[in-house]
C-alpha positions in Angstrom: 0.2 0.1 -0.2 1.6 3.8 -0.8 1.7 6.0 2.6 1.2 9.4 2.5 0.6 12.1 -0.6 -0.9 10.7 -3.6 -2.5 12.6 -5.6 -2.9 16.6 -5.4 -4.5 19.3 -7.2 -4.7 23.3 -6.8 -6.3 26.2 -8.3 -5.9 29.6 -7.7 -7.9 29.5 -4.2 -8.2 25.6 -3.5 -5.5 22.9 -2.6 -6.8 19.5 -2.3 -4.5 16.5 -1.3 -5.5 12.4 -1.8 -3.8 10.9 1.2 -3.1 6.8 1.7 -1.7 4.8 4.8 -1.5 1.6 5.7 -3.0 0.1 9.2 -1.5 1.5 12.0 0.2 4.7 10.2 -1.0 8.0 10.0 0.3 11.6 10.2 1.8 12.3 13.7 0.0 15.3 15.7 0.7 18.6 14.4 -0.4 21.8 14.3 -1.5 23.8 11.5 -1.8 27.5 11.7 -2.4 28.8 8.5 -5.6 27.8 7.9 -9.0 25.3 8.2 -8.9 21.7 6.8 -11.7 19.3 5.4 -10.8 15.9 5.5 -13.4 13.7 4.0 -12.6 9.9 4.1 -13.0 7.5 0.8 -11.8 4.5 1.8 -11.5 2.3 5.0 -11.3 4.1 8.5 -8.9 5.9 11.2 -8.9 7.2 14.9 -9.4 10.6 14.3 -7.5 12.8 17.7 -8.0 16.7 17.6 -7.2 18.5 20.3 -6.8 15.0 22.8 -10.5 14.4 21.7 -10.6 10.9 19.5 -13.1 9.8 17.3 -13.3 7.1 14.7 -14.1 8.1 10.9 -15.3 6.2 8.4 -16.1 6.1 4.5 -18.1 9.1 4.0 -17.2 11.0 7.3 -16.0 14.4 6.7 -14.4 16.8 9.0 -13.4 20.2 9.5 -10.5 21.2 11.5 -10.1 24.6 12.6 -6.7 26.4 12.5 -4.7 26.6 15.5 -6.0 22.8 16.6 -3.6 19.7 16.8 -4.8 16.5 15.0 -3.4 13.3 14.6 -4.7 10.3 12.3 -4.2 6.5 12.8 -5.7 4.5 9.9 -7.7 1.4 10.9 -6.8 -2.4 10.1 -7.4 -2.1 6.3 -5.7 1.4 6.1 -7.3 4.8 4.7 -7.8 7.0 1.7 -8.8 10.4 2.4 -9.2 13.9 0.8 -8.3 17.1 2.4 -9.1 20.5 1.4 -7.7 24.3 2.4 -7.7 27.3 0.9 -4.2 27.4 -0.8 -1.4 28.8 1.2 1.1 31.2 -0.5 4.7 29.8 -1.8 7.8 30.5 0.8 8.9 34.1 0.8 12.4 35.1 1.2 13.0 38.2 3.1 15.9 40.3 2.8 17.3 41.8 6.0 17.7 46.0 6.2 
C-alpha cells in the first residue's frame, strides 16, 4: 500500500490532496496555524484525534479542523484513503534583512 500523499491538485484559491496510510500508520500529531482543513474519508477507516479528543472515522465521514488545533490520525486495520482540502497557501517568501 502507498503511504502519504498520492494525488494533489490546486487552483488559484484551493489545494486538495489525497493521502493513503496503511494499518496503524498516519500523520503524527501536528498543528496547522495557517488555515482550516476539510478531511473526507473515501476508503477504509481511522481514529482521528483533535486537541486530544478521539473519534472513529469511516467512509463518507467529513470533518473540518480549524486552524490552530492539533490533529493526528491512525489508520484502521484496512488502512485509509482520504482527501484534504484547504484554502491555498502562498509559497515561501524570502525576506531580506535591512
